[in-house]
Backbone atoms as SQL, in Angstrom:
CREATE TABLE atoms (id INTEGER PRIMARY KEY, chain TEXT, resi INTEGER, resn TEXT, atom TEXT, x REAL, y REAL, z REAL);
INSERT INTO atoms VALUES
  (1, 'A', 1, 'MET', 'N', 83.466, 135.060, 108.551),
  (2, 'A', 1, 'MET', 'CA', 83.042, 135.165, 109.935),
  (3, 'A', 1, 'MET', 'C', 84.215, 134.806, 110.832),
  (4, 'A', 2, 'LYS', 'N', 84.377, 135.541, 111.899),
  (5, 'A', 2, 'LYS', 'CA', 85.434, 135.241, 112.858),
  (6, 'A', 2, 'LYS', 'C', 84.839, 134.447, 114.013),
  (7, 'A', 3, 'PHE', 'N', 85.347, 133.247, 114.214),
  (8, 'A', 3, 'PHE', 'CA', 84.898, 132.396, 115.311),
  (9, 'A', 3, 'PHE', 'C', 85.741, 132.682, 116.537),
  (10, 'A', 4, 'LEU', 'N', 85.133, 132.640, 117.700),
  (11, 'A', 4, 'LEU', 'CA', 85.852, 132.886, 118.941),
  (12, 'A', 4, 'LEU', 'C', 86.492, 131.626, 119.506),
  (13, 'A', 5, 'THR', 'N', 85.949, 130.463, 119.137),
  (14, 'A', 5, 'THR', 'CA', 86.499, 129.184, 119.609),
  (15, 'A', 5, 'THR', 'C', 86.503, 128.182, 118.455),
  (16, 'A', 6, 'LEU', 'N', 87.336, 127.175, 118.603),
  (17, 'A', 6, 'LEU', 'CA', 87.361, 126.095, 117.618),
  (18, 'A', 6, 'LEU', 'C', 86.026, 125.369, 117.600),
  (19, 'A', 7, 'GLU', 'N', 85.388, 125.245, 118.740),
  (20, 'A', 7, 'GLU', 'CA', 84.088, 124.572, 118.805),
  (21, 'A', 7, 'GLU', 'C', 83.042, 125.286, 117.950),
  (22, 'A', 8, 'GLU', 'N', 83.069, 126.619, 117.937),
  (23, 'A', 8, 'GLU', 'CA', 82.146, 127.365, 117.077),
  (24, 'A', 8, 'GLU', 'C', 82.385, 127.028, 115.616),
  (25, 'A', 9, 'ALA', 'N', 83.657, 126.969, 115.212),
  (26, 'A', 9, 'ALA', 'CA', 83.988, 126.633, 113.823),
  (27, 'A', 9, 'ALA', 'C', 83.553, 125.206, 113.493),
  (28, 'A', 10, 'LYS', 'N', 83.767, 124.291, 114.423),
  (29, 'A', 10, 'LYS', 'CA', 83.364, 122.899, 114.214),
  (30, 'A', 10, 'LYS', 'C', 81.847, 122.774, 114.116),
  (31, 'A', 11, 'ASN', 'N', 81.135, 123.532, 114.920),
  (32, 'A', 11, 'ASN', 'CA', 79.673, 123.500, 114.866),
  (33, 'A', 11, 'ASN', 'C', 79.162, 124.031, 113.530),
  (34, 'A', 12, 'CYS', 'N', 79.849, 125.001, 112.977),
  (35, 'A', 12, 'CYS', 'CA', 79.429, 125.600, 111.711),
  (36, 'A', 12, 'CYS', 'C', 79.785, 124.711, 110.518),
  (37, 'A', 13, 'TYR', 'N', 81.027, 124.228, 110.468),
  (38, 'A', 13, 'TYR', 'CA', 81.510, 123.470, 109.306),
  (39, 'A', 13, 'TYR', 'C', 81.474, 121.957, 109.493),
  (40, 'A', 14, 'GLY', 'N', 81.399, 121.511, 110.731),
  (41, 'A', 14, 'GLY', 'CA', 81.479, 120.086, 111.027),
  (42, 'A', 14, 'GLY', 'C', 82.924, 119.714, 111.319),
  (43, 'A', 15, 'ALA', 'N', 83.164, 119.018, 112.408),
  (44, 'A', 15, 'ALA', 'CA', 84.524, 118.661, 112.815),
  (45, 'A', 15, 'ALA', 'C', 85.246, 117.861, 111.736),
  (46, 'A', 16, 'GLU', 'N', 84.506, 117.016, 111.022),
  (47, 'A', 16, 'GLU', 'CA', 85.123, 116.178, 109.983),
  (48, 'A', 16, 'GLU', 'C', 85.509, 116.981, 108.744),
  (49, 'A', 17, 'ASN', 'N', 85.038, 118.222, 108.635),
  (50, 'A', 17, 'ASN', 'CA', 85.320, 119.052, 107.462),
  (51, 'A', 17, 'ASN', 'C', 86.423, 120.072, 107.691),
  (52, 'A', 18, 'LEU', 'N', 87.018, 120.072, 108.881),
  (53, 'A', 18, 'LEU', 'CA', 88.109, 120.994, 109.180),
  (54, 'A', 18, 'LEU', 'C', 89.389, 120.208, 109.394),
  (55, 'A', 19, 'ILE', 'N', 90.473, 120.681, 108.784),
  (56, 'A', 19, 'ILE', 'CA', 91.759, 120.015, 108.976),
  (57, 'A', 19, 'ILE', 'C', 92.761, 121.011, 109.551),
  (58, 'A', 20, 'PRO', 'N', 93.498, 120.602, 110.589),
  (59, 'A', 20, 'PRO', 'CA', 94.487, 121.494, 111.179),
  (60, 'A', 20, 'PRO', 'C', 95.794, 121.439, 110.393),
  (61, 'A', 21, 'ILE', 'N', 96.364, 122.593, 110.150),
  (62, 'A', 21, 'ILE', 'CA', 97.664, 122.683, 109.491),
  (63, 'A', 21, 'ILE', 'C', 98.541, 123.564, 110.355),
  (64, 'A', 22, 'SER', 'N', 99.717, 123.056, 110.736),
  (65, 'A', 22, 'SER', 'CA', 100.601, 123.804, 111.624),
  (66, 'A', 22, 'SER', 'C', 101.910, 124.207, 110.949),
  (67, 'A', 23, 'LEU', 'N', 102.186, 123.692, 109.775),
  (68, 'A', 23, 'LEU', 'CA', 103.408, 124.038, 109.057),
  (69, 'A', 23, 'LEU', 'C', 103.200, 125.380, 108.359),
  (70, 'A', 24, 'LEU', 'N', 103.951, 126.399, 108.773),
  (71, 'A', 24, 'LEU', 'CA', 103.751, 127.751, 108.271),
  (72, 'A', 24, 'LEU', 'C', 103.874, 127.834, 106.749),
  (73, 'A', 25, 'LYS', 'N', 104.817, 127.110, 106.179),
  (74, 'A', 25, 'LYS', 'CA', 104.996, 127.118, 104.722),
  (75, 'A', 25, 'LYS', 'C', 103.727, 126.624, 104.013),
  (76, 'A', 26, 'GLN', 'N', 103.098, 125.604, 104.563),
  (77, 'A', 26, 'GLN', 'CA', 101.869, 125.056, 103.992),
  (78, 'A', 26, 'GLN', 'C', 100.695, 126.022, 104.188),
  (79, 'A', 27, 'ILE', 'N', 100.614, 126.651, 105.357),
  (80, 'A', 27, 'ILE', 'CA', 99.566, 127.644, 105.619),
  (81, 'A', 27, 'ILE', 'C', 99.668, 128.772, 104.601),
  (82, 'A', 28, 'LEU', 'N', 100.879, 129.291, 104.408),
  (83, 'A', 28, 'LEU', 'CA', 101.085, 130.389, 103.468),
  (84, 'A', 28, 'LEU', 'C', 100.753, 129.976, 102.036),
  (85, 'A', 29, 'PHE', 'N', 101.074, 128.751, 101.657),
  (86, 'A', 29, 'PHE', 'CA', 100.749, 128.263, 100.316),
  (87, 'A', 29, 'PHE', 'C', 99.242, 128.321, 100.083),
  (88, 'A', 30, 'TYR', 'N', 98.461, 127.783, 101.018),
  (89, 'A', 30, 'TYR', 'CA', 97.006, 127.775, 100.845),
  (90, 'A', 30, 'TYR', 'C', 96.438, 129.192, 100.830),
  (91, 'A', 31, 'VAL', 'N', 96.943, 130.068, 101.697),
  (92, 'A', 31, 'VAL', 'CA', 96.452, 131.445, 101.745),
  (93, 'A', 31, 'VAL', 'C', 96.773, 132.174, 100.441),
  (94, 'A', 32, 'LYS', 'N', 97.973, 131.979, 99.912),
  (95, 'A', 32, 'LYS', 'CA', 98.346, 132.615, 98.640),
  (96, 'A', 32, 'LYS', 'C', 97.470, 132.139, 97.486),
  (97, 'A', 33, 'GLN', 'N', 96.928, 130.937, 97.610),
  (98, 'A', 33, 'GLN', 'CA', 96.048, 130.388, 96.573),
  (99, 'A', 33, 'GLN', 'C', 94.594, 130.823, 96.782),
  (100, 'A', 34, 'GLY', 'N', 94.342, 131.628, 97.813),
  (101, 'A', 34, 'GLY', 'CA', 92.998, 132.144, 98.044),
  (102, 'A', 34, 'GLY', 'C', 92.169, 131.348, 99.036),
  (103, 'A', 35, 'CYS', 'N', 92.763, 130.368, 99.667),
  (104, 'A', 35, 'CYS', 'CA', 92.052, 129.530, 100.640),
  (105, 'A', 35, 'CYS', 'C', 92.331, 130.094, 102.039),
  (106, 'A', 36, 'GLN', 'N', 91.314, 130.639, 102.678),
  (107, 'A', 36, 'GLN', 'CA', 91.491, 131.260, 103.983),
  (108, 'A', 36, 'GLN', 'C', 91.176, 130.275, 105.115),
  (109, 'A', 37, 'PRO', 'N', 91.975, 130.302, 106.196),
  (110, 'A', 37, 'PRO', 'CA', 91.671, 129.421, 107.328),
  (111, 'A', 37, 'PRO', 'C', 90.360, 129.819, 107.986),
  (112, 'A', 38, 'LYS', 'N', 89.657, 128.841, 108.495),
  (113, 'A', 38, 'LYS', 'CA', 88.384, 129.088, 109.162),
  (114, 'A', 38, 'LYS', 'C', 88.584, 129.436, 110.633),
  (115, 'A', 39, 'PHE', 'N', 89.723, 129.010, 111.200),
  (116, 'A', 39, 'PHE', 'CA', 90.039, 129.320, 112.585),
  (117, 'A', 39, 'PHE', 'C', 91.547, 129.233, 112.764),
  (118, 'A', 40, 'VAL', 'N', 92.121, 130.161, 113.524),
  (119, 'A', 40, 'VAL', 'CA', 93.561, 130.164, 113.804),
  (120, 'A', 40, 'VAL', 'C', 93.741, 130.341, 115.305),
  (121, 'A', 41, 'TRP', 'N', 94.630, 129.521, 115.878),
  (122, 'A', 41, 'TRP', 'CA', 94.864, 129.589, 117.313),
  (123, 'A', 41, 'TRP', 'C', 96.258, 129.072, 117.616),
  (124, 'A', 42, 'GLU', 'N', 96.738, 129.356, 118.808),
  (125, 'A', 42, 'GLU', 'CA', 98.046, 128.838, 119.209),
  (126, 'A', 42, 'GLU', 'C', 97.978, 127.327, 119.392),
  (127, 'A', 43, 'SER', 'N', 99.026, 126.652, 118.968),
  (128, 'A', 43, 'SER', 'CA', 99.088, 125.203, 119.088),
  (129, 'A', 43, 'SER', 'C', 99.097, 124.772, 120.546),
  (130, 'A', 44, 'GLU', 'N', 98.347, 123.743, 120.847),
  (131, 'A', 44, 'GLU', 'CA', 98.352, 123.177, 122.195),
  (132, 'A', 44, 'GLU', 'C', 99.547, 122.249, 122.392),
  (133, 'A', 45, 'LYS', 'N', 100.134, 121.793, 121.281),
  (134, 'A', 45, 'LYS', 'CA', 101.258, 120.855, 121.352),
  (135, 'A', 45, 'LYS', 'C', 102.615, 121.557, 121.358),
  (136, 'A', 46, 'GLU', 'N', 102.706, 122.687, 120.639),
  (137, 'A', 46, 'GLU', 'CA', 103.977, 123.397, 120.523),
  (138, 'A', 46, 'GLU', 'C', 103.777, 124.865, 120.899),
  (139, 'A', 47, 'GLU', 'N', 104.283, 125.251, 122.031),
  (140, 'A', 47, 'GLU', 'CA', 104.122, 126.623, 122.512),
  (141, 'A', 47, 'GLU', 'C', 104.770, 127.605, 121.537),
  (142, 'A', 48, 'GLY', 'N', 104.058, 128.681, 121.241),
  (143, 'A', 48, 'GLY', 'CA', 104.574, 129.702, 120.334),
  (144, 'A', 48, 'GLY', 'C', 104.309, 129.417, 118.866),
  (145, 'A', 49, 'HIS', 'N', 103.674, 128.292, 118.549),
  (146, 'A', 49, 'HIS', 'CA', 103.333, 127.935, 117.173),
  (147, 'A', 49, 'HIS', 'C', 101.833, 128.118, 116.961),
  (148, 'A', 50, 'ILE', 'N', 101.446, 128.343, 115.714),
  (149, 'A', 50, 'ILE', 'CA', 100.023, 128.476, 115.414),
  (150, 'A', 50, 'ILE', 'C', 99.519, 127.246, 114.670),
  (151, 'A', 51, 'VAL', 'N', 98.228, 127.062, 114.743),
  (152, 'A', 51, 'VAL', 'CA', 97.536, 126.031, 113.959),
  (153, 'A', 51, 'VAL', 'C', 96.394, 126.735, 113.248),
  (154, 'A', 52, 'ALA', 'N', 96.282, 126.493, 111.954),
  (155, 'A', 52, 'ALA', 'CA', 95.192, 127.055, 111.166),
  (156, 'A', 52, 'ALA', 'C', 94.299, 125.903, 110.706),
  (157, 'A', 53, 'TRP', 'N', 93.007, 126.030, 110.941),
  (158, 'A', 53, 'TRP', 'CA', 92.055, 125.015, 110.516),
  (159, 'A', 53, 'TRP', 'C', 91.419, 125.469, 109.204),
  (160, 'A', 54, 'PHE', 'N', 91.605, 124.652, 108.165),
  (161, 'A', 54, 'PHE', 'CA', 91.077, 124.945, 106.839),
  (162, 'A', 54, 'PHE', 'C', 89.923, 124.001, 106.523),
  (163, 'A', 55, 'HIS', 'N', 89.050, 124.448, 105.624),
  (164, 'A', 55, 'HIS', 'CA', 87.956, 123.600, 105.157),
  (165, 'A', 55, 'HIS', 'C', 88.560, 122.535, 104.242),
  (166, 'A', 56, 'LYS', 'N', 88.275, 121.284, 104.527),
  (167, 'A', 56, 'LYS', 'CA', 88.891, 120.148, 103.835),
  (168, 'A', 56, 'LYS', 'C', 88.692, 120.199, 102.319),
  (169, 'A', 57, 'GLU', 'N', 87.486, 120.457, 101.862),
  (170, 'A', 57, 'GLU', 'CA', 87.214, 120.449, 100.420),
  (171, 'A', 57, 'GLU', 'C', 87.948, 121.574, 99.698),
  (172, 'A', 58, 'GLU', 'N', 88.082, 122.734, 100.344),
  (173, 'A', 58, 'GLU', 'CA', 88.821, 123.839, 99.730),
  (174, 'A', 58, 'GLU', 'C', 90.291, 123.467, 99.541),
  (175, 'A', 59, 'THR', 'N', 90.877, 122.808, 100.539),
  (176, 'A', 59, 'THR', 'CA', 92.284, 122.418, 100.412),
  (177, 'A', 59, 'THR', 'C', 92.455, 121.337, 99.346),
  (178, 'A', 60, 'LYS', 'N', 91.472, 120.462, 99.198),
  (179, 'A', 60, 'LYS', 'CA', 91.546, 119.434, 98.153),
  (180, 'A', 60, 'LYS', 'C', 91.570, 120.059, 96.758),
  (181, 'A', 61, 'ILE', 'N', 90.764, 121.097, 96.557),
  (182, 'A', 61, 'ILE', 'CA', 90.729, 121.781, 95.258),
  (183, 'A', 61, 'ILE', 'C', 92.086, 122.405, 94.957),
  (184, 'A', 62, 'ILE', 'N', 92.651, 123.108, 95.937),
  (185, 'A', 62, 'ILE', 'CA', 93.961, 123.745, 95.755),
  (186, 'A', 62, 'ILE', 'C', 95.017, 122.691, 95.486),
  (187, 'A', 63, 'TYR', 'N', 94.995, 121.578, 96.217),
  (188, 'A', 63, 'TYR', 'CA', 95.979, 120.505, 96.034),
  (189, 'A', 63, 'TYR', 'C', 95.887, 119.911, 94.636),
  (190, 'A', 64, 'ARG', 'N', 94.665, 119.658, 94.152),
  (191, 'A', 64, 'ARG', 'CA', 94.508, 119.094, 92.801),
  (192, 'A', 64, 'ARG', 'C', 95.041, 120.053, 91.734),
  (193, 'A', 65, 'ARG', 'N', 94.789, 121.350, 91.918),
  (194, 'A', 65, 'ARG', 'CA', 95.329, 122.347, 90.986),
  (195, 'A', 65, 'ARG', 'C', 96.849, 122.326, 91.002),
  (196, 'A', 66, 'TRP', 'N', 97.429, 122.222, 92.197),
  (197, 'A', 66, 'TRP', 'CA', 98.875, 122.205, 92.322),
  (198, 'A', 66, 'TRP', 'C', 99.472, 120.954, 91.664),
  (199, 'A', 67, 'ILE', 'N', 98.851, 119.802, 91.870),
  (200, 'A', 67, 'ILE', 'CA', 99.319, 118.564, 91.242),
  (201, 'A', 67, 'ILE', 'C', 99.317, 118.696, 89.725),
  (202, 'A', 68, 'GLY', 'N', 98.279, 119.326, 89.184),
  (203, 'A', 68, 'GLY', 'CA', 98.169, 119.479, 87.735),
  (204, 'A', 68, 'GLY', 'C', 99.109, 120.499, 87.137),
  (205, 'A', 69, 'ASN', 'N', 99.630, 121.416, 87.963),
  (206, 'A', 69, 'ASN', 'CA', 100.463, 122.499, 87.432),
  (207, 'A', 69, 'ASN', 'C', 101.864, 122.587, 88.021),
  (208, 'A', 70, 'ARG', 'N', 102.235, 121.644, 88.860),
  (209, 'A', 70, 'ARG', 'CA', 103.548, 121.759, 89.501),
  (210, 'A', 70, 'ARG', 'C', 104.670, 121.555, 88.479),
  (211, 'A', 71, 'PRO', 'N', 105.799, 122.195, 88.729),
  (212, 'A', 71, 'PRO', 'CA', 106.928, 122.060, 87.807),
  (213, 'A', 71, 'PRO', 'C', 107.472, 120.629, 87.804),
  (214, 'A', 72, 'VAL', 'N', 107.885, 120.183, 86.640),
  (215, 'A', 72, 'VAL', 'CA', 108.491, 118.853, 86.502),
  (216, 'A', 72, 'VAL', 'C', 109.996, 119.032, 86.452),
  (217, 'A', 73, 'LYS', 'N', 110.717, 118.231, 87.227),
  (218, 'A', 73, 'LYS', 'CA', 112.181, 118.325, 87.255),
  (219, 'A', 73, 'LYS', 'C', 112.803, 117.564, 86.115);
């Protein structure tokens, strides 16, 4: 579902269940792992930058998988 405002996304998922991610490298990592942002908008803090709000539990699953499979130096 495409939300028109962050408030709509918060009402649907709960504000405590959405986490903002503004680092493009991190956004791309989660998307490549199949985790889609629930809302994307321009950053209010940094003009010309985006912020993607992801569901907290989905990002936790991806992070745990990454911890278990990351390369060891």
